[in-house]
C-alpha positions as a Python dict, from the first residue, in 0.01 Angstrom:
ca = {
    (1, 'M'): (0, 0, 0),
    (2, 'S'): (258, 300, -101),
    (3, 'E'): (491, 476, 129),
    (4, 'S'): (269, 776, 26),
    (5, 'D'): (-55, 658, 150),
    (6, 'L'): (105, 546, 478),
    (7, 'D'): (221, 853, 553),
    (8, 'T'): (-124, 1014, 449),
    (9, 'L'): (-297, 783, 739),
    (10, 'Q'): (-20, 874, 982),
    (11, 'S'): (-80, 1263, 916),
    (12, 'K'): (-449, 1206, 915),
    (13, 'L'): (-392, 1150, 1294),
    (14, 'D'): (-249, 1507, 1339),
    (15, 'D'): (-585, 1639, 1181),
    (16, 'V'): (-784, 1436, 1450),
    (17, 'R'): (-586, 1579, 1673),
    (18, 'R'): (-629, 1932, 1553),
    (19, 'E'): (-1040, 1873, 1545),
    (20, 'V'): (-1068, 1715, 1914),
    (21, 'G'): (-850, 1996, 2042),
    (22, 'K'): (-1113, 2278, 1940),
    (23, 'R'): (-1361, 2134, 2162),
    (24, 'I'): (-1139, 1991, 2427),
    (25, 'V'): (-858, 2188, 2620),
    (26, 'G'): (-583, 1994, 2743),
    (27, 'Q'): (-609, 1603, 2797),
    (28, 'R'): (-340, 1528, 2534),
    (29, 'E'): (-222, 1231, 2688),
    (30, 'V'): (-556, 1088, 2763),
    (31, 'L'): (-649, 1128, 2381),
    (32, 'E'): (-339, 996, 2296),
    (33, 'Q'): (-428, 693, 2469),
    (34, 'V'): (-788, 671, 2349),
    (35, 'I'): (-689, 647, 1998),
    (36, 'A'): (-442, 417, 2069),
    (37, 'C'): (-708, 159, 2184),
    (38, 'I'): (-915, 247, 1875),
    (39, 'L'): (-649, 157, 1643),
    (40, 'C'): (-558, -140, 1832),
    (41, 'D'): (-936, -247, 1796),
    (42, 'G'): (-948, -287, 2180),
    (43, 'N'): (-1129, -131, 2456),
    (44, 'A'): (-1077, 114, 2738),
    (45, 'L'): (-1141, 147, 3110),
    (46, 'L'): (-1139, 536, 3199),
    (47, 'E'): (-1125, 652, 3594),
    (48, 'S'): (-1223, 995, 3668),
    (49, 'N'): (-1389, 1210, 3870),
    (50, 'P'): (-1728, 1377, 3730),
    (51, 'G'): (-1734, 1665, 3515),
    (52, 'L'): (-1416, 1640, 3342),
    (53, 'G'): (-1520, 1598, 2989),
    (54, 'K'): (-1481, 1238, 2915),
    (55, 'T'): (-1830, 1237, 2723),
    (56, 'S'): (-1752, 1533, 2523),
    (57, 'M'): (-1386, 1415, 2432),
    (58, 'I'): (-1538, 1073, 2296),
    (59, 'R'): (-1854, 1247, 2134),
    (60, 'T'): (-1602, 1470, 1942),
    (61, 'L'): (-1332, 1198, 1871),
    (62, 'A'): (-1659, 1007, 1701),
    (63, 'S'): (-1786, 1339, 1496),
    (64, 'V'): (-1409, 1359, 1339),
    (65, 'T'): (-1357, 998, 1255),
    (66, 'D'): (-1730, 926, 1120),
    (67, 'L'): (-1810, 682, 1386),
    (68, 'E'): (-2157, 624, 1532),
    (69, 'F'): (-2170, 741, 1899),
    (70, 'S'): (-2389, 577, 2165),
    (71, 'R'): (-2400, 658, 2565),
    (72, 'I'): (-2526, 378, 2818),
    (73, 'Q'): (-2572, 514, 3181),
    (74, 'N'): (-2524, 246, 3365),
    (75, 'T'): (-2739, 234, 3667),
    (76, 'P'): (-2841, -83, 3888),
    (77, 'D'): (-3219, -147, 3748),
    (78, 'L'): (-3034, -173, 3394),
    (79, 'M'): (-3115, -509, 3243),
    (80, 'P'): (-2888, -695, 2989),
    (81, 'S'): (-3143, -666, 2735),
    (82, 'D'): (-3153, -266, 2771),
    (83, 'I'): (-2780, -261, 2649),
    (84, 'T'): (-2797, -561, 2403),
    (85, 'G'): (-3127, -562, 2251),
    (86, 'T'): (-3471, -747, 2269),
    (87, 'E'): (-3727, -859, 2057),
    (88, 'I'): (-4069, -696, 2028),
    (89, 'I'): (-4386, -755, 1843),
    (90, 'R'): (-4474, -552, 1563),
    (91, 'E'): (-4767, -533, 1339),
    (92, 'S'): (-4713, -612, 964),
    (93, 'P'): (-4926, -668, 669),
    (94, 'S'): (-4914, -1042, 723),
    (95, 'G'): (-4985, -1000, 1119),
    (96, 'R'): (-4780, -980, 1435),
    (97, 'E'): (-4412, -1113, 1435),
    (98, 'F'): (-4134, -1057, 1651),
    (99, 'V'): (-3846, -812, 1533),
    (100, 'F'): (-3506, -767, 1708),
    (101, 'E'): (-3511, -431, 1837),
    (102, 'K'): (-3132, -330, 1846),
    (103, 'G'): (-2959, -176, 2174),
    (104, 'P'): (-2714, 101, 2268),
    (105, 'I'): (-2413, -155, 2216),
    (106, 'F'): (-2509, -130, 1844),
    (107, 'A'): (-2269, 142, 1735),
    (108, 'N'): (-1921, 236, 1659),
    (109, 'V'): (-1776, 433, 1980),
    (110, 'V'): (-1983, 342, 2294),
    (111, 'L'): (-1961, 528, 2619),
    (112, 'A'): (-2043, 297, 2911),
    (113, 'D'): (-2088, 557, 3204),
    (114, 'E'): (-2039, 439, 3545),
    (115, 'I'): (-1998, 90, 3449),
    (116, 'N'): (-1982, -23, 3820),
    (117, 'R'): (-2301, 106, 3903),
    (118, 'A'): (-2433, -181, 3715),
    (119, 'T'): (-2539, -535, 3835),
    (120, 'P'): (-2256, -797, 3734),
    (121, 'K'): (-2515, -958, 3558),
    (122, 'T'): (-2541, -661, 3314),
    (123, 'Q'): (-2184, -591, 3330),
    (124, 'A'): (-2141, -941, 3186),
    (125, 'A'): (-2334, -892, 2871),
    (126, 'L'): (-2148, -566, 2806),
    (127, 'L'): (-1802, -753, 2830),
    (128, 'E'): (-1938, -1015, 2596),
    (129, 'A'): (-2020, -794, 2337),
    (130, 'M'): (-1669, -615, 2385),
    (131, 'Q'): (-1488, -962, 2385),
    (132, 'E'): (-1688, -1128, 2102),
    (133, 'K'): (-1806, -826, 1884),
    (134, 'Q'): (-2140, -970, 1839),
    (135, 'V'): (-2491, -992, 2029),
    (136, 'T'): (-2668, -1330, 2094),
    (137, 'A'): (-3069, -1314, 2147),
    (138, 'A'): (-3367, -1581, 2089),
    (139, 'G'): (-3102, -1796, 1932),
    (140, 'E'): (-2989, -1566, 1674),
    (141, 'T'): (-2657, -1358, 1640),
    (142, 'Y'): (-2606, -1004, 1514),
    (143, 'E'): (-2273, -888, 1445),
    (144, 'L'): (-2177, -542, 1599),
    (145, 'P'): (-2088, -242, 1353),
    (146, 'R'): (-1702, -233, 1272),
    (147, 'P'): (-1492, -66, 1386),
    (148, 'F'): (-1627, -136, 1754),
    (149, 'F'): (-1503, 37, 2059),
    (150, 'V'): (-1612, 62, 2414),
    (151, 'L'): (-1486, 338, 2655),
    (152, 'A'): (-1637, 208, 3003),
    (153, 'T'): (-1591, 494, 3315),
    (154, 'Q'): (-1618, 462, 3641),
    (155, 'N'): (-1618, 700, 3940),
    (156, 'P'): (-1303, 643, 4207),
    (157, 'I'): (-1453, 866, 4479),
    (158, 'D'): (-1808, 769, 4502),
    (159, 'Q'): (-1823, 389, 4546),
    (160, 'G'): (-2186, 380, 4734),
    (161, 'G'): (-2424, 155, 4551),
    (162, 'T'): (-2195, -2, 4310),
    (163, 'Y'): (-2060, -353, 4192),
    (164, 'E'): (-1695, -372, 4180),
    (165, 'L'): (-1548, -542, 3830),
    (166, 'P'): (-1422, -885, 3863),
    (167, 'E'): (-1023, -893, 3823),
    (168, 'A'): (-1065, -1103, 3522),
    (169, 'Q'): (-1303, -868, 3366),
    (170, 'V'): (-1106, -582, 3402),
    (171, 'D'): (-811, -790, 3295),
    (172, 'R'): (-1010, -773, 2905),
    (173, 'F'): (-988, -385, 2867),
    (174, 'L'): (-681, -314, 2675),
    (175, 'L'): (-603, 26, 2837),
    (176, 'K'): (-712, 179, 3186),
    (177, 'I'): (-717, 560, 3142),
    (178, 'L'): (-663, 816, 3422),
    (179, 'L'): (-809, 1117, 3391),
    (180, 'D'): (-688, 1395, 3629),
    (181, 'Y'): (-845, 1768, 3722),
    (182, 'P'): (-673, 2073, 3428),
    (183, 'N'): (-446, 2301, 3556),
    (184, 'F'): (-499, 2672, 3595),
    (185, 'E'): (-428, 2755, 3277),
    (186, 'E'): (-630, 2463, 3099),
    (187, 'E'): (-946, 2550, 3326),
    (188, 'R'): (-913, 2909, 3239),
    (189, 'D'): (-914, 2840, 2885),
    (190, 'I'): (-1215, 2594, 2921),
    (191, 'V'): (-1413, 2873, 3083),
    (192, 'S'): (-1327, 3095, 2843),
    (193, 'L'): (-1428, 2848, 2544),
    (194, 'Y'): (-1775, 2741, 2710),
    (195, 'T'): (-1891, 3060, 2875),
    (196, 'E'): (-1778, 3341, 2587),
    (197, 'G'): (-1943, 3180, 2272),
    (198, 'T'): (-2280, 3128, 2166),
    (199, 'A'): (-2202, 2766, 2041),
    (200, 'E'): (-1964, 2482, 2066),
    (201, 'P'): (-1667, 2529, 1824),
    (202, 'E'): (-1764, 2368, 1467),
    (203, 'I'): (-1545, 2041, 1394),
    (204, 'S'): (-1498, 1863, 1038),
    (205, 'Q'): (-1504, 1491, 994),
    (206, 'V'): (-1154, 1444, 887),
    (207, 'V'): (-1127, 1028, 884),
    (208, 'T'): (-1349, 772, 763),
    (209, 'R'): (-1433, 448, 899),
    (210, 'D'): (-1258, 234, 616),
    (211, 'E'): (-944, 478, 689),
    (212, 'I'): (-995, 387, 1066),
    (213, 'Q'): (-996, 5, 957),
    (214, 'Q'): (-692, 47, 742),
    (215, 'M'): (-528, 200, 999),
    (216, 'Q'): (-611, -97, 1257),
    (217, 'S'): (-436, -318, 985),
    (218, 'L'): (-142, -94, 977),
    (219, 'V'): (-80, -73, 1308),
    (220, 'R'): (-34, -496, 1343),
    (221, 'Q'): (264, -475, 1053),
    (222, 'V'): (452, -186, 1284),
    (223, 'P'): (796, -363, 1315),
    (224, 'I'): (937, -431, 1640),
    (225, 'A'): (1274, -526, 1714),
    (226, 'D'): (1337, -878, 1925),
    (227, 'D'): (1532, -753, 2181),
    (228, 'I'): (1269, -455, 2250),
    (229, 'R'): (967, -751, 2206),
    (230, 'D'): (1147, -953, 2429),
    (231, 'R'): (1213, -677, 2729),
    (232, 'A'): (836, -623, 2714),
    (233, 'I'): (754, -954, 2791),
    (234, 'R'): (1021, -973, 3044),
    (235, 'L'): (855, -647, 3207),
    (236, 'V'): (520, -844, 3230),
    (237, 'Q'): (654, -1164, 3380),
    (238, 'A'): (821, -932, 3642),
    (239, 'T'): (517, -832, 3781),
    (240, 'R'): (450, -1160, 3887),
    (241, 'D'): (752, -1221, 4101),
    (242, 'D'): (791, -860, 4248),
    (243, 'D'): (774, -898, 4632),
    (244, 'V'): (455, -645, 4679),
    (245, 'I'): (252, -750, 4401),
    (246, 'E'): (3, -1023, 4477),
    (247, 'Y'): (-120, -1133, 4169),
    (248, 'G'): (91, -1040, 3820),
    (249, 'A'): (-26, -959, 3505),
    (250, 'S'): (-120, -1269, 3221),
    (251, 'P'): (1, -1282, 2905),
    (252, 'R'): (-260, -1088, 2738),
    (253, 'A'): (-80, -801, 2918),
    (254, 'S'): (218, -918, 2688),
    (255, 'M'): (21, -867, 2404),
    (256, 'A'): (-159, -556, 2480),
    (257, 'L'): (192, -397, 2595),
    (258, 'V'): (363, -476, 2233),
    (259, 'L'): (42, -372, 2017),
    (260, 'T'): (-46, -85, 2209),
    (261, 'A'): (344, 26, 2150),
    (262, 'K'): (341, -50, 1770),
    (263, 'A'): (-6, 200, 1780),
    (264, 'R'): (188, 461, 1935),
    (265, 'A'): (491, 436, 1710),
    (266, 'F'): (265, 451, 1415),
    (267, 'M'): (82, 731, 1562),
    (268, 'R'): (445, 914, 1621),
    (269, 'G'): (486, 868, 1237),
    (270, 'R'): (725, 610, 1261),
    (271, 'K'): (813, 297, 1123),
    (272, 'H'): (931, 71, 1387),
    (273, 'V'): (878, 58, 1783),
    (274, 'S'): (1117, 183, 2021),
    (275, 'W'): (1199, 125, 2383),
    (276, 'E'): (1052, 456, 2490),
    (277, 'D'): (685, 309, 2312),
    (278, 'V'): (687, 59, 2569),
    (279, 'V'): (796, 265, 2866),
    (280, 'E'): (508, 506, 2766),
    (281, 'M'): (232, 246, 2719),
    (282, 'A'): (338, 43, 3015),
    (283, 'P'): (126, 209, 3325),
    (284, 'P'): (-237, 197, 3091),
    (285, 'V'): (-117, -145, 3034),
    (286, 'L'): (-45, -295, 3378),
    (287, 'R'): (-203, -56, 3592),
    (288, 'H'): (-530, -242, 3620),
    (289, 'R'): (-385, -595, 3565),
    (290, 'I'): (-177, -617, 3879),
    (291, 'L'): (-295, -662, 4233),
    (292, 'L'): (-89, -511, 4489),
    (293, 'D'): (-88, -675, 4817),
    (294, 'F'): (-101, -511, 5204),
    (295, 'R'): (269, -439, 5197),
    (296, 'A'): (229, -188, 4914),
    (297, 'E'): (-90, -44, 5092),
    (298, 'R'): (73, 20, 5393),
    (299, 'E'): (397, 179, 5198),
    (300, 'G'): (127, 429, 5006),
    (301, 'L'): (244, 248, 4652),
    (302, 'T'): (17, 259, 4376),
    (303, 'P'): (25, 14, 4065),
    (304, 'D'): (203, 291, 3857),
    (305, 'D'): (499, 338, 4116),
    (306, 'V'): (527, -39, 4109),
    (307, 'V'): (518, -35, 3768),
    (308, 'A'): (775, 256, 3727),
    (309, 'R'): (1033, 73, 3989),
    (310, 'L'): (994, -250, 3736),
    (311, 'L'): (1086, -18, 3425),
    (312, 'E'): (1386, 119, 3642),
    (313, 'S'): (1523, -200, 3685),
}
C-alpha cells in the first residue's frame, strides 16, 4: 500500500469521528477507545449507568462504517440458542427439512446489553462466539461475518438478579471502557439536539467494511521501538508484584497493551508508537485484568488508581 493510500485511510477516521459527532455529544475518549478496539479486531466491555447513549453511539458508528448492527438484550431467561441461532423445520417442495436460523450474533457490530443479567451458560455461548469468531450448531460450523465486534455492557449500580462475569471470561475483552455522565455544557447540547429538532441529524457512510479490514491489517504493522515495547511488558509484569494487587494481569494484557497502542498511533496519523500511546491505553487494558486485595479496598483505591501509580514508578 502506498503512502498516499495509508494517509487516506487514516484521514477517514476523522470523517468517522465527525459523522458520529453529529448525533453523539461529548464522549470523545469513549469513542476513541471503541474505534481502537474495532481496529484491533477485539471486543470491549463497557460499564455505565443507563441512559448515557451507548446504544446510539454503537448504532451510529455501525452506520457510518457500513457495518451491520445487532442488539441483544440479555435477561435471565435468555437461552444460548437465542443468541447463536437454532435449527427449525421448514417446508420445502421436497418436504420438511431442518434449516439453521441465524441468531443476532450474526452481525458485524453486536451490542450485548447488560451481559451480567444473562445466565453463565448464555454468557459462555456469547464469549465463545467472540473468541472463535464462529458458531457451532447441530455439528455444523458457521463463520461469523467479518469484521466482527462485540460491545458488552453492564450496569455498575443495579446488581439485583445478575450473574457476575468470571475473571477468566472478563480477561477475554480487549478493553474495559468506562462511560461517565456528561458535563453541563454537553448535557445542554444533548437536550437541545434531541428536543428542538424534528428528527435525528442525518449521517453518511464514510468507511466501507473492506477499508476497516485494511485498517486492521495496517494497525498490526505499525512499528514500535524495542524499549517502548519492553516498558509496556514491564508495566504488565509489575501488576503481578504490587502489594495491593491480589491477582495481576496475564500475558494477554501485554499483547493487548502493545496492540491498542499501535491502534492509537494509527488513529493519530502517526507512523510509530510513542510511550504516550501506551500510557493512554493502559487503564482500559488493565482495569479489568487486575484484582485488588482488601488493603486497596480499605484505602478506597480503584484499579485505575493502581495503574496510575504503576505508570508513575
